[in-house]
C-alpha positions as CSV (number, residue, x, y, z in Angstrom):
1,M,97.0,96.3,79.4
2,P,97.9,95.2,82.9
3,R,98.3,97.9,85.6
4,M,101.8,99.3,85.9
5,V,103.4,99.1,89.3
6,S,105.6,101.4,91.3
7,A,109.2,100.2,91.7
8,A,108.4,100.2,95.4
9,E,105.7,97.5,95.0
10,V,106.6,93.8,95.1
11,A,104.6,92.8,92.1
12,P,106.7,91.4,89.2
13,R,105.5,92.3,85.7
14,T,107.0,92.1,82.2
15,Y,107.3,95.3,80.1
16,P,109.3,95.9,76.9
17,F,110.9,99.0,78.5
18,D,113.5,99.4,81.2
19,I,111.8,102.6,82.3
20,H,108.1,103.1,81.8
21,A,106.2,106.1,83.3
22,Q,102.6,107.2,82.8
23,G,101.2,110.4,84.2
24,L,104.2,110.5,86.6
25,K,104.1,113.3,89.2
26,V,106.9,114.0,91.7
27,R,107.2,116.7,94.3
28,A,110.3,118.7,95.1
29,G,109.3,120.2,98.5
30,R,105.8,121.7,98.0
31,R,106.2,122.2,94.3
32,M,105.1,119.6,91.7
33,A,108.4,119.5,89.8
34,V,107.4,116.6,87.6
35,D,103.8,117.0,86.5
36,G,102.3,114.3,84.4
37,V,105.3,112.8,82.5
38,D,104.8,109.9,80.1
39,L,108.1,108.1,79.3
40,S,109.2,104.8,77.8
41,L,112.9,104.1,77.5
42,A,114.8,100.9,76.6
43,T,118.5,100.1,76.0
44,G,120.3,103.1,74.6
45,V,121.7,106.5,75.6
46,H,118.9,109.0,76.2
47,G,119.6,112.7,76.8
48,L,117.5,114.6,79.2
49,L,117.5,118.3,78.4
50,G,115.8,121.4,79.8
51,P,116.3,124.7,81.4
52,N,117.0,125.3,85.1
53,G,114.0,124.3,87.1
54,A,112.5,122.1,84.4
55,G,112.4,119.1,86.7
56,K,115.3,117.1,85.4
57,T,117.0,116.4,88.7
58,T,113.6,115.5,90.4
59,L,112.8,113.1,87.6
60,I,116.2,111.5,87.8
61,R,115.8,111.1,91.6
62,A,112.4,109.5,91.1
63,L,113.9,107.0,88.6
64,A,116.7,106.3,91.0
65,T,114.0,105.4,93.7
66,V,115.3,108.3,95.9
67,L,111.9,110.1,95.6
68,R,108.6,108.4,95.8
69,P,106.1,109.4,93.1
70,A,103.2,111.7,94.2
71,G,101.0,110.4,91.4
72,G,100.9,108.4,88.2
73,Q,102.6,105.1,87.6
74,L,106.3,104.1,87.3
75,A,107.7,100.7,86.3
76,L,111.4,100.0,86.4
77,L,113.0,96.9,84.9
78,G,109.6,95.3,84.2
79,G,108.1,96.1,87.6
80,A,110.9,94.4,89.6
81,D,110.8,94.8,93.4
82,L,112.6,97.8,94.9
83,R,115.6,95.8,96.3
84,D,116.2,94.2,92.9
85,V,115.9,97.5,91.1
86,R,118.5,99.1,93.4
87,R,120.9,96.2,92.8
88,R,120.7,96.8,89.1
89,L,120.8,100.6,89.1
90,G,123.7,102.9,88.6
91,Y,123.2,106.5,89.8
92,L,125.4,109.6,89.8
93,P,123.7,112.5,91.6
94,Q,124.6,116.1,90.6
95,D,126.1,116.4,94.1
96,F,127.2,113.2,95.8
97,G,128.7,112.6,99.2
98,F,131.8,110.6,100.0
99,Y,134.3,109.9,102.8
100,K,137.3,112.2,102.0
101,R,139.7,109.7,103.6
102,F,138.7,106.9,101.3
103,T,140.9,106.1,98.4
104,V,139.2,105.9,95.0
105,R,139.4,102.1,95.2
106,E,137.9,102.0,98.7
107,F,135.1,104.4,97.6
108,V,134.1,102.3,94.6
109,E,134.4,99.0,96.6
110,Y,132.2,100.5,99.3
111,M,129.5,101.4,96.7
112,A,129.8,97.9,95.2
113,W,129.2,96.4,98.6
114,L,126.1,98.7,99.1
115,K,124.8,97.4,95.8
116,E,125.1,93.8,97.2
117,M,127.5,92.7,94.5
118,P,128.9,89.1,95.0
119,K,132.0,89.5,97.2
120,A,134.3,87.5,95.0
121,G,133.6,89.6,92.0
122,I,134.0,93.1,93.6
123,P,137.8,93.5,93.3
124,G,137.8,92.8,89.5
125,A,134.7,94.9,88.9
126,V,136.2,97.8,90.9
127,Q,139.5,97.7,88.9
128,H,137.6,97.6,85.6
129,A,135.4,100.6,86.5
130,I,138.4,102.6,87.6
131,E,140.2,101.8,84.4
132,R,137.2,102.8,82.3
133,V,137.1,106.3,83.8
134,G,140.9,106.8,83.4
135,L,141.8,106.8,87.1
136,T,144.1,103.8,87.2
137,D,147.1,105.9,88.3
138,R,145.1,107.5,91.1
139,A,143.2,104.4,92.3
140,D,145.0,104.4,95.7
141,A,144.9,108.2,96.2
142,K,142.6,109.6,98.8
143,L,139.6,111.4,97.5
144,K,140.5,114.6,99.4
145,T,143.6,114.9,97.2
146,L,141.7,114.8,93.9
147,S,140.6,117.6,91.6
148,G,136.9,118.2,91.0
149,G,137.1,116.5,87.6
150,M,138.7,113.4,89.2
151,I,136.1,113.3,91.9
152,R,133.4,113.3,89.1
153,R,135.2,110.4,87.4
154,A,135.3,108.5,90.6
155,G,131.5,109.1,90.9
156,I,131.0,107.7,87.4
157,A,133.1,104.7,88.3
158,Q,130.9,103.8,91.3
159,A,127.8,104.3,89.1
160,I,129.0,101.7,86.5
161,V,130.8,99.2,88.9
162,N,127.8,96.9,89.0
163,D,127.3,96.8,85.2
164,P,123.9,98.4,85.7
165,A,120.8,97.7,83.6
166,I,119.7,101.3,84.2
167,L,122.3,104.1,84.5
168,L,121.2,107.5,85.7
169,L,123.7,110.4,85.3
170,D,122.9,113.9,86.5
171,E,125.3,116.5,85.0
172,P,128.1,113.8,84.7
173,T,130.5,116.0,82.7
174,A,130.6,118.9,85.2
175,G,134.3,119.6,85.9
176,L,135.6,117.4,83.1
177,D,138.0,118.9,80.6
178,P,137.3,118.6,76.8
179,T,139.4,115.4,76.5
180,Q,137.7,113.8,79.4
181,R,134.3,114.7,78.1
182,M,135.2,113.0,74.8
183,Q,136.4,109.9,76.7
184,F,133.1,109.9,78.7
185,R,131.0,110.1,75.5
186,Q,133.0,107.1,74.2
187,L,132.3,105.2,77.4
188,L,128.5,105.9,77.0
189,R,128.6,104.4,73.5
190,E,130.1,101.2,74.9
191,L,127.5,100.6,77.6
192,D,124.8,98.0,77.1
193,A,122.2,99.6,79.4
194,C,119.3,102.0,79.5
195,V,121.3,105.2,80.1
196,V,119.7,108.6,81.0
197,V,122.0,111.6,80.9
198,S,120.7,114.8,82.4
199,T,122.7,117.8,81.2
200,H,122.7,121.4,80.2
201,L,125.2,120.7,77.4
202,V,123.4,120.2,74.2
203,E,126.6,119.2,72.4
204,D,127.1,116.2,74.8
205,V,123.6,115.0,73.8
206,A,124.4,115.5,70.1
207,A,127.6,113.5,70.4
208,A,126.6,110.6,72.6
209,C,122.8,110.1,72.7
210,T,120.5,108.2,70.4
211,D,117.5,110.3,71.4
212,V,116.5,113.1,73.6
213,V,113.8,114.0,76.1
214,L,113.2,117.7,76.5
215,L,111.6,118.8,79.8
216,D,110.1,122.1,80.6
217,A,108.1,123.1,83.7
218,G,107.8,119.5,84.7
219,R,106.4,118.2,81.4
220,V,107.8,116.5,78.3
221,V,107.7,119.0,75.4
222,F,109.6,116.7,73.0
223,Q,110.9,113.1,72.8
224,G,112.6,111.8,69.7
225,A,115.8,111.3,67.8
226,T,118.6,113.9,68.1
227,A,118.2,114.5,64.3
228,A,114.6,115.4,64.9
229,L,115.5,117.9,67.6
230,A,118.1,119.5,65.3
231,A,115.5,119.7,62.5
232,A,113.0,121.6,64.7
233,G,114.9,124.9,64.6
234,T,115.6,127.5,62.0
235,D,118.3,130.0,61.4
236,A,116.1,132.6,63.2
237,D,116.1,130.6,66.5
238,P,118.8,131.3,69.1
239,G,121.8,128.9,69.1
240,D,125.2,128.2,67.6
241,S,124.3,124.8,66.2
242,P,121.3,123.1,64.7
243,M,120.8,121.2,68.0
244,E,120.8,124.4,70.1
245,R,118.4,126.1,67.6
246,G,116.1,123.1,67.7
247,Y,116.2,123.2,71.5
248,S,115.4,126.9,71.6
249,A,112.5,126.5,69.1
250,L,110.9,123.6,71.0
251,L,111.1,125.4,74.3
252,A,109.5,128.5,72.7
253,Q,106.7,126.3,71.2
254,G,106.1,124.6,74.6
255,A,105.9,128.0,76.4
256,A,103.3,129.2,73.8
257,R,100.9,126.4,74.4
């Protein structure tokens, strides 16, 4: 098998997965927050679960090319070069910055420009992204006037405006009401991309994801179908649903190793 390459290396390769990591290590400050992760993800919606401090956000930041790996290997989009990867990425951080005086439309247009989208196609792509997140009636409202949930939806709009091949979403439903969360799940099901959704909400994974990666202490303790996660628990495990009980059981098993 040929050597995998970092997304930062200019060395094109062809791999069957959009995201392929082997022994991936990533630091968060002095701590090795991601410690030897093996991961292969293709088109579909993949849930990333784990307790606080498990390394979810650090892993997402590495996949988004924000953090450079401290060890192991990472190939994104077949080992494409860094600039091409970033053009084809969509990324919603847990906390993202924006100019409060921008309107929703101006914000999404600016992000489309940063992603080097063709100029002629930006207005239509921006309008489509705004419509998909249900902000059409607020498209020309300044961001400083919006609620937290609306800001989150504007963040989702900028993440999907370039029709990304890889979409990375860190706690995307924070601040959304139940109806908006259901609409968001429907949006995920419509996307033709490799989508990674990091969340604390097991029910969001159950409703929208085809499979799940469970991370604890920087390591993968489970990767498989959502049905397999649900089947891993018993009535004796903590949780109000089969998914939650499976989540609790697998974390306990991982801690016991």
